[in-house]
N, C-alpha and C positions, 0 to 999 in steps of 0.2 A: 161689505161682502159677507155673506153667511156661508160657513163651511158646514155641510150636512153629511153626517156619517152614513156609510152604506153598510150592508151586512158583511162586507169584506174589509178587514182592518187596513188602514192607510190609504184607502181609496175614497175620495170625497167628491160630492156634488157641490158646486159653488153656485150660489144664487146672488147676483150682484144687486146692489141698491140702485134703482133707476131714478133719475131726476127727469121728469117729463113736463113739457109745457106745449104751447101752441106751435113751437118751432120744431119739436121732435123730442128726442131724449138724449141723455148723457149717462154713462156709467164707467166706472173703473173696471177694466177687464183683468187687470193684474196689478198687485201691489206687493212688493217683497216683504214689507213689514208685517202684513197680514199673514203671509205664509210662515214667517219666522215666529209669530205669536202662536201659531198652531203647532209649532215644533217641527215644521217642514223646512229642511235646509236643502234648497235646490237653486242651482245657478243655470237659468235658461240661457242658451248660447245661440239659438237659431229659431226663427219663426218660419213656418211653412204654411202654404195655402193650396187647396185643391178646388177645382171646379168640376162638378159632375152632373150628369143627367140622371133622371130617376132610374132606379134599379142598379146603379153602380155599387158593387161590393168591393171594398178594399180591405184586405187583411186575410188572415190574422197574423200580425207581425210583432216582432220585438228585436232588439239588438243586445248581444251579450257583451260582457265586460271585455275590454276596458271602455267600450263604447255604448254601454247600457243607457237607455234614455228614459227619463221621467217625462211625462207629457201633460200639458194643460190644453184641452181641446174644447172647441166651441164652433157653433154654426153662425155665420154672419147673415146668410140668406138661404132660405129653404129649410129642409128638415132631414135628419138622419136618425137611424137606430144605431146607437153607439154601444159597443160591447168591449168589456175588459175581462180577461181571464187570468186568475192568479196562477202563476207558474213558479212560485217560491217553494222549493221542495220541503222546507221545514214549516210551512204555514199550515195552520189548521183548516184553511180554506183552499188548499191546493186543488186546482182543477175546477173550482167554482167560478161562475161568471156573474157579472153585473151588467144589466142592460138598461139603457135610458134613452128617451127621445130628447135630442137636442135640436133646437130650432132658432131661426132668426126672431121668432116671436117670443119664445120663453126665456131667451138669453142665458139659459143654464150652461154651465161648463162642467167638465169632469177632469179632476186631477188624478192622473194615473202614475203611480210611482214606478221605479224600476222593478222588474220581476213580474211583469204582466204582458200578456199578448193583447193586442188591440186591433179592432177592426170596426168598420161601419158600413151601413147600407143606406144609400140616399133614397129618401121617400118623397122627394119633390124635384121637379125640373129646376135647373139652374141653381143648384146648391153650392154654396161657397163654404168650405170647411177650413178653419184655421187652427193651427196648433203650435205651441211653443215646445221646444225640446231641450233637454239638458246636456245633450252630447251631439256632435256632428254626425251626419249620415256616414256609415261605414259599411259598404257592401259586404266585406269579409265577415262582419259581425252579425249579419242578418240571420234570424231564426224565425220559424213560423209553423203553423198548423193549418191544415185544410179547413176551409170555412164551414163545410157541411159534415164534419165528423159526428157520427151518430152518438158517440159516448158523451159529447158535450151538450147535446140537446139545446142548441142555440135557437132563439125564437125568430129567426129570419123569416120563415114562411108564415108567421102570424101577421106579417106586414105586407109582403108582396109574394107573388108566385115565383119560386126559384127558377122556373124555366125562362123567366124574363131577365134574370140577373146578367149584368155585364161584369165579367171577371177577367183579370189579366192572365195570360198564359203562365206567368211565374207563380201566381197565387193558386192556380189549378194544379200545380205540381207539388204543393206542400204536403208533408207527411200527416198521417193520422196522429191523434194525441198519444195513443199507446206506443207509437214508434218514436215519439218526440223525446229527446234527452234534454231536460231543462238545464240550462247553464246557471240557474239561480239557486 
């Protein structure tokens, strides 16, 4: 597995090595030793999966300490635009985002450390999104920012018409970034 640096420190794209033949393919989607070799100490405690139709937007979410979550995300089937936003107050890249297309075809993954908001937009029908997290879900620890905050200039509309987005009521009530008090 290759760890590819992004413009935001500690945020990595992972490209697995595929072994393919006439039966299909095989790859390791996670191996603790490879993370340790990169200096990433993370203990994943839960795997999550979502199924979404095209235009579903989930995010922008994080959890604060003591339930802060690092995530390893990937798409098993379909395609998403995945976005991570640095909310570490002392980071030189605070407020900056990284966006990437993850799909069942490209097999790319994104490692998101604690201190980032995360969200994704499904770009294909029947999308299956999986993620490992380093802390259990804690409703009381949830924080977030509204998906369409103009100050963040996120590229959602470059992919689909925002009028067609399917967004939860909870996500529609999240604050603007300027109102957000980062716990990191």
